[in-house]
Backbone as CSV, one residue per row, in Angstrom:
resi,resn,N_x,N_y,N_z,CA_x,CA_y,CA_z,C_x,C_y,C_z
1,MET,-74.537,-9.746,-17.158,-75.679,-9.985,-16.317,-76.007,-11.489,-16.297
2,ARG,-75.815,-12.132,-17.427,-76.091,-13.568,-17.509,-75.203,-14.351,-16.538
3,GLU,-73.920,-13.973,-16.485,-73.004,-14.672,-15.583,-73.383,-14.412,-14.124
4,PHE,-73.748,-13.195,-13.794,-74.183,-12.886,-12.432,-75.384,-13.737,-12.038
5,LYS,-76.350,-13.843,-12.909,-77.545,-14.639,-12.610,-77.211,-16.121,-12.452
6,ARG,-76.234,-16.588,-13.224,-75.808,-17.992,-13.122,-75.116,-18.261,-11.786
7,LEU,-74.346,-17.288,-11.280,-73.584,-17.477,-10.046,-74.370,-17.117,-8.788
8,ARG,-75.424,-16.347,-8.922,-76.178,-15.846,-7.773,-76.613,-16.936,-6.788
9,PRO,-77.091,-18.105,-7.218,-77.521,-19.127,-6.243,-76.416,-19.582,-5.287
10,TYR,-75.164,-19.513,-5.724,-74.062,-19.941,-4.858,-73.922,-19.042,-3.630
11,TYR,-74.324,-17.795,-3.742,-74.194,-16.850,-2.628,-75.172,-17.166,-1.490
12,TYR,-76.084,-18.091,-1.699,-76.983,-18.540,-0.639,-76.462,-19.791,0.058
13,GLY,-75.294,-20.270,-0.387,-74.683,-21.452,0.218,-73.709,-21.074,1.314
14,ASP,-72.823,-21.999,1.630,-71.815,-21.783,2.673,-70.677,-20.930,2.123
15,TYR,-70.217,-19.971,2.935,-69.129,-19.066,2.566,-67.890,-19.416,3.373
16,TYR,-66.748,-19.568,2.679,-65.479,-19.833,3.347,-64.411,-18.886,2.804
17,PRO,-63.823,-18.045,3.645,-62.655,-17.286,3.188,-61.478,-18.248,3.053
18,LEU,-60.732,-18.149,1.972,-59.622,-19.076,1.716,-58.259,-18.419,1.849
19,THR,-58.247,-17.108,1.996,-57.008,-16.370,2.226,-57.156,-15.607,3.534
20,ARG,-56.067,-15.111,4.020,-56.078,-14.388,5.301,-56.980,-13.161,5.212
21,VAL,-57.705,-12.895,6.269,-58.672,-11.799,6.244,-58.146,-10.511,6.880
22,GLU,-57.038,-10.574,7.625,-56.584,-9.363,8.294,-56.017,-8.313,7.334
23,ASN,-55.561,-8.713,6.162,-55.021,-7.758,5.183,-55.927,-7.618,3.963
24,VAL,-57.184,-7.885,4.125,-58.107,-7.991,3.002,-58.203,-6.702,2.164
25,LEU,-57.923,-5.552,2.726,-58.048,-4.298,1.988,-56.759,-3.852,1.312
26,LYS,-55.667,-4.549,1.561,-54.392,-4.159,0.950,-54.362,-4.554,-0.524
27,ASP,-53.586,-3.799,-1.317,-53.535,-4.065,-2.758,-52.348,-4.932,-3.163
28,ASN,-51.669,-5.560,-2.182,-50.520,-6.409,-2.505,-50.727,-7.858,-2.059
29,VAL,-51.982,-8.271,-1.949,-52.294,-9.627,-1.494,-53.311,-10.285,-2.421
30,TRP,-53.452,-11.577,-2.251,-54.509,-12.334,-2.907,-55.770,-12.266,-2.045
31,LEU,-56.902,-12.394,-2.688,-58.180,-12.579,-2.006,-58.856,-13.764,-2.674
32,ALA,-59.250,-14.751,-1.892,-59.946,-15.917,-2.449,-60.998,-16.384,-1.457
33,TYR,-62.134,-16.788,-1.991,-63.187,-17.349,-1.150,-63.932,-18.426,-1.912
34,GLN,-64.618,-19.262,-1.132,-65.360,-20.397,-1.673,-66.832,-20.241,-1.297
35,LEU,-67.693,-20.499,-2.237,-69.135,-20.578,-2.009,-69.532,-22.015,-2.308
36,ASN,-69.981,-22.737,-1.285,-70.212,-24.174,-1.392,-71.676,-24.499,-1.108
37,ARG,-72.260,-25.358,-1.950,-73.615,-25.857,-1.717,-73.528,-27.361,-1.469
38,PRO,-73.326,-27.760,-0.207,-73.149,-29.191,0.080,-74.353,-30.036,-0.304
39,GLU,-75.543,-29.474,-0.218,-76.748,-30.245,-0.561,-76.810,-30.558,-2.055
40,LYS,-76.159,-29.766,-2.885,-76.127,-30.004,-4.333,-74.791,-30.572,-4.795
41,GLY,-73.779,-30.542,-3.913,-72.463,-31.076,-4.261,-71.704,-30.207,-5.239
42,ASP,-71.934,-28.893,-5.196,-71.217,-28.008,-6.112,-70.863,-26.697,-5.428
43,GLY,-70.120,-25.868,-6.151,-69.725,-24.578,-5.610,-68.800,-23.851,-6.560
44,ILE,-68.289,-22.718,-6.081,-67.347,-21.928,-6.869,-66.233,-21.407,-5.971
45,ILE,-65.113,-21.140,-6.597,-63.983,-20.454,-5.973,-63.793,-19.163,-6.755
46,MET,-63.751,-18.049,-6.037,-63.451,-16.750,-6.633,-62.101,-16.322,-6.081
47,ALA,-61.161,-15.975,-6.968,-59.824,-15.567,-6.529,-59.399,-14.318,-7.291
48,PHE,-58.714,-13.446,-6.566,-58.266,-12.175,-7.133,-56.815,-11.927,-6.725
49,ARG,-55.979,-11.672,-7.721,-54.606,-11.236,-7.473,-54.605,-9.724,-7.631
50,ARG,-54.270,-9.043,-6.579,-54.377,-7.589,-6.572,-53.222,-6.926,-7.316
51,GLU,-53.405,-5.658,-7.573,-52.546,-4.831,-8.421,-51.060,-4.855,-8.051
52,ASN,-50.733,-4.833,-6.781,-49.334,-4.798,-6.350,-48.871,-6.109,-5.724
53,CYS,-49.550,-7.192,-6.038,-49.186,-8.508,-5.515,-48.153,-9.151,-6.443
54,ASN,-47.013,-9.532,-5.882,-45.932,-10.100,-6.694,-45.997,-11.620,-6.831
55,GLU,-46.868,-12.290,-6.082,-46.951,-13.736,-6.127,-47.972,-14.208,-7.170
56,GLU,-47.509,-15.036,-8.120,-48.400,-15.604,-9.135,-49.221,-16.768,-8.600
57,PHE,-48.770,-17.381,-7.510,-49.403,-18.575,-6.971,-49.953,-18.317,-5.572
58,GLN,-51.040,-19.018,-5.276,-51.621,-18.967,-3.930,-52.134,-20.349,-3.582
59,GLU,-51.710,-20.854,-2.454,-52.169,-22.158,-1.966,-53.455,-21.950,-1.156
60,ILE,-54.485,-22.724,-1.484,-55.743,-22.670,-0.744,-56.125,-24.081,-0.318
61,LYS,-57.068,-24.182,0.589,-57.636,-25.459,0.997,-59.145,-25.355,0.884
62,PHE,-59.718,-26.170,0.026,-61.174,-26.225,-0.110,-61.771,-26.614,1.237
63,ARG,-63.018,-26.244,1.463,-63.695,-26.563,2.713,-65.056,-27.172,2.406
64,GLY,-65.565,-27.971,3.342,-66.920,-28.489,3.263,-67.186,-29.546,2.208
65,LEU,-66.144,-30.188,1.699,-66.329,-31.213,0.665,-66.425,-32.599,1.289
66,ASP,-66.929,-33.540,0.522,-66.944,-34.943,0.910,-65.553,-35.505,0.600
67,PRO,-64.774,-35.893,1.609,-63.394,-36.327,1.367,-63.272,-37.515,0.419
68,SER,-64.262,-38.403,0.395,-64.147,-39.618,-0.422,-64.718,-39.451,-1.830
69,ALA,-65.340,-38.319,-2.116,-65.949,-38.104,-3.441,-64.957,-37.480,-4.416
70,ASN,-65.202,-37.718,-5.706,-64.453,-37.043,-6.757,-65.190,-35.768,-7.146
71,TYR,-64.413,-34.742,-7.466,-64.976,-33.461,-7.898,-64.371,-33.070,-9.235
72,MET,-65.220,-32.610,-10.130,-64.784,-32.081,-11.412,-64.656,-30.567,-11.255
73,LEU,-63.475,-30.027,-11.548,-63.232,-28.591,-11.466,-63.164,-28.018,-12.873
74,PHE,-63.886,-26.933,-13.096,-63.921,-26.244,-14.381,-63.323,-24.854,-14.209
75,PHE,-62.306,-24.552,-14.982,-61.657,-23.252,-14.927,-62.336,-22.352,-15.949
76,GLU,-63.185,-21.448,-15.437,-64.004,-20.590,-16.298,-63.111,-19.729,-17.196
77,GLY,-63.523,-19.540,-18.423,-62.765,-18.746,-19.384,-61.713,-19.531,-20.129
78,SER,-61.593,-20.814,-19.823,-60.664,-21.686,-20.551,-61.341,-23.048,-20.701
79,ASP,-60.713,-23.921,-21.430,-61.258,-25.272,-21.598,-60.675,-26.244,-20.588
80,SER,-59.961,-25.712,-19.610,-59.259,-26.542,-18.647,-60.202,-27.083,-17.575
81,GLN,-60.025,-28.364,-17.263,-60.767,-28.998,-16.186,-59.949,-30.144,-15.625
82,ILE,-60.171,-30.437,-14.355,-59.467,-31.537,-13.707,-60.442,-32.272,-12.794
83,ILE,-60.048,-33.468,-12.390,-60.798,-34.239,-11.401,-59.864,-34.478,-10.219
84,ALA,-60.400,-34.255,-9.012,-59.630,-34.490,-7.791,-60.590,-34.946,-6.704
85,THR,-60.061,-35.630,-5.707,-60.908,-36.052,-4.589,-61.109,-34.881,-3.626
86,GLY,-62.186,-34.950,-2.876,-62.422,-33.939,-1.857,-61.275,-33.875,-0.871
87,SER,-60.735,-35.028,-0.515,-59.603,-35.078,0.404,-58.398,-34.322,-0.151
88,GLU,-58.068,-34.551,-1.421,-56.939,-33.859,-2.048,-57.159,-32.348,-2.050
89,LEU,-58.351,-31.924,-2.413,-58.650,-30.494,-2.505,-58.613,-29.817,-1.139
90,MET,-59.018,-30.544,-0.103,-59.014,-29.956,1.234,-57.615,-29.959,1.875
91,LYS,-56.699,-30.749,1.327,-55.312,-30.731,1.820,-54.539,-29.569,1.229
92,GLY,-54.894,-29.150,0.037,-54.213,-28.017,-0.583,-54.335,-28.028,-2.088
93,PHE,-54.517,-26.854,-2.643,-54.674,-26.689,-4.090,-54.034,-25.365,-4.473
94,GLN,-53.236,-25.393,-5.527,-52.511,-24.192,-5.926,-53.240,-23.441,-7.035
95,LEU,-53.533,-22.176,-6.758,-54.119,-21.283,-7.762,-53.003,-20.527,-8.457
96,LYS,-53.234,-20.175,-9.723,-52.255,-19.380,-10.468,-52.984,-18.305,-11.262
97,ILE,-52.546,-17.078,-11.057,-53.004,-15.945,-11.875,-51.736,-15.227,-12.323
98,THR,-51.458,-15.250,-13.609,-50.195,-14.705,-14.109,-50.171,-13.181,-14.146
99,GLU,-51.284,-12.554,-14.431,-51.285,-11.093,-14.531,-51.694,-10.453,-13.211
100,LYS,-51.025,-9.358,-12.891,-51.411,-8.599,-11.707,-52.770,-7.958,-11.973
101,LYS,-53.513,-7.811,-10.923,-54.890,-7.325,-11.016,-55.709,-8.265,-11.897
102,GLY,-55.559,-9.553,-11.619,-56.266,-10.588,-12.368,-57.222,-11.347,-11.468
103,SER,-58.051,-12.157,-12.093,-59.022,-12.942,-11.328,-59.149,-14.340,-11.921
104,LEU,-59.744,-15.209,-11.117,-59.936,-16.596,-11.509,-61.251,-17.078,-10.920
105,LEU,-62.033,-17.745,-11.740,-63.282,-18.349,-11.291,-63.217,-19.836,-11.597
106,ILE,-63.368,-20.640,-10.553,-63.385,-22.090,-10.702,-64.735,-22.574,-10.191
107,SER,-65.442,-23.327,-11.018,-66.658,-23.967,-10.544,-66.362,-25.453,-10.371
108,TYR,-67.046,-26.092,-9.446,-66.822,-27.511,-9.214,-68.136,-28.213,-8.936
109,LYS,-68.130,-29.502,-9.231,-69.320,-30.330,-9.032,-68.887,-31.717,-8.622
110,LYS,-69.589,-32.248,-7.659,-69.336,-33.611,-7.181,-69.667,-34.586,-8.299
111,ASP,-68.744,-35.513,-8.556,-68.951,-36.513,-9.600,-69.900,-37.578,-9.063
112,GLN,-70.982,-37.803,-9.763,-72.011,-38.743,-9.310,-71.695,-40.146,-9.736
């Protein structure tokens, strides 16, 4: 419940689907979306590798970022973090989920 309450404000921001939407109900595809709060310079990426999906990697393009700003990305559930420019993230970013029926949560914040 604590995590839900922490993420809830992002659902009032901008929503961007990051994977194809025509096969969204199939169990052999990835599903990824972005919740972005441009006024605060932060957001989250939610990604799901479905049960019968054979691809460990999915290329996405962030949306709604400031191309010239740096963003700190935090990979929830691990100590991993990276810094990238908005331009780099909007050109393409590779997600990886090794286990089938897995998920990934990435939070990001504009570097001030």
